[in-house]
C-alpha positions in Angstrom: 7.4 120.0 102.4 7.7 121.5 98.6 5.5 124.7 99.8 7.9 125.1 102.8 10.9 125.2 100.5 9.1 127.5 98.2 8.2 130.0 101.1 11.7 129.9 102.4 13.2 130.8 98.9 10.6 133.6 98.8 11.6 134.6 102.1 15.4 134.6 101.3 14.9 136.2 97.9 12.9 139.0 99.4 15.4 140.0 102.1 16.6 143.5 101.4 14.1 144.4 99.1 13.3 148.2 99.6 16.5 148.4 102.0 18.6 150.4 99.9 21.7 151.8 102.0 22.0 154.8 99.7 19.7 157.8 99.8 19.9 160.9 97.3 19.8 163.9 99.8 20.4 166.5 97.4 20.3 167.2 93.5 20.9 170.7 91.9 22.0 171.7 88.5 25.3 173.8 88.8 23.9 177.1 87.1 25.9 179.8 85.8 29.5 178.2 85.6 32.0 180.4 84.5 34.6 177.8 84.1 34.5 174.2 83.3 33.9 171.7 85.8 35.7 168.7 84.0 37.2 166.4 86.3 36.0 167.3 89.7 36.5 164.2 91.9 33.7 162.8 94.2 34.2 163.6 97.9 33.1 162.4 101.4 31.3 165.3 103.1 33.1 166.6 106.3 36.8 166.0 105.0 39.4 168.5 103.6 38.4 167.4 99.9 34.8 168.3 100.4 36.1 171.7 101.5 38.2 172.0 98.5 35.2 171.2 96.5 33.0 173.8 97.8 35.9 176.3 97.4 36.2 175.2 93.7 32.4 175.6 93.3 32.5 179.1 94.9 35.2 180.1 92.3 33.0 178.9 89.4 30.7 181.7 90.3 27.4 179.7 90.4 24.3 181.6 90.3 22.7 178.9 92.9 25.6 178.8 95.4 23.4 178.8 98.4 21.6 175.9 97.0 25.0 174.0 96.4 26.6 175.1 99.9 23.5 173.9 101.7 23.7 170.5 99.9 27.3 170.1 100.8 26.9 171.0 104.5 23.7 169.4 105.4 24.1 167.4 108.9 24.3 163.9 108.8 22.9 161.4 111.4 25.7 159.6 113.1 24.8 156.2 111.4 25.2 157.8 107.9 28.0 159.0 105.8 27.9 161.4 102.9 29.3 161.7 99.6 29.1 164.3 96.8 29.5 164.0 93.1 29.8 166.5 90.3 28.6 164.9 87.2 28.4 166.0 83.6 24.9 165.6 81.8 22.3 167.2 79.8 18.9 167.5 81.2 18.9 164.8 83.7 16.5 165.1 86.8 18.0 162.8 89.4 21.0 160.6 90.3 21.4 157.1 91.8 24.3 155.6 93.7 25.3 151.9 93.3 27.0 150.5 96.5 29.2 147.4 95.6 31.8 146.0 98.0 34.2 148.9 98.6 33.0 151.1 95.5 30.2 153.7 95.3 29.3 154.9 91.8 27.2 157.7 91.0 25.1 158.0 87.7 22.7 160.5 86.5 19.1 159.4 85.7 16.3 160.8 83.6 16.3 163.5 80.7 16.4 161.0 78.1 16.0 162.0 74.2 17.4 165.5 74.8 20.2 166.9 72.8 22.6 169.1 74.4 25.0 171.7 72.5 27.0 172.1 75.8 27.3 169.8 78.8 25.5 170.7 82.1 27.0 169.9 85.5 24.9 168.5 88.3 25.8 168.2 92.2 24.3 164.8 93.6 24.7 164.3 97.5 24.0 161.0 98.7 23.9 159.5 102.4 24.9 156.0 103.0 24.3 153.6 106.1 27.8 153.7 107.6 27.8 150.0 108.0 27.2 149.3 104.5 30.5 151.0 103.2 34.2 150.2 103.9 36.0 153.1 105.8 38.0 154.0 102.6 35.7 153.3 99.6 36.5 154.1 96.1 34.4 156.7 94.6 33.5 157.0 91.0 31.2 158.2 88.3 29.4 156.0 86.0 29.2 157.7 82.5 25.8 157.5 80.6 
């Protein structure tokens, strides 16, 4: 009887392992910015706010605008929603998204132990299972 309880505990504890609802779809350093990109709010793809973010990035005169535009306009499957975050950092090489209740929080990853004289900005685009997030989630960035 004890081993049945232990197996049941392992089965319950194992549920959801490797079943992360968020996926990093695109990650790019915003290169050649002529203006500071401080304070750009995260957006859901396919909305007016996402179109405004794209126009703001176009005005920033990025040297990799094609890459950025592609990241903001990729086609999502019907069972997923997309979210874009502009994050300040240094030499990070990735990002992760935490999905908790009604909040999506993005954070840069990698690039530890690098000193930067000036902040770099990164675009991280995630897709999330439609059923794993509320219709109007709070989008936030997690400072490092």
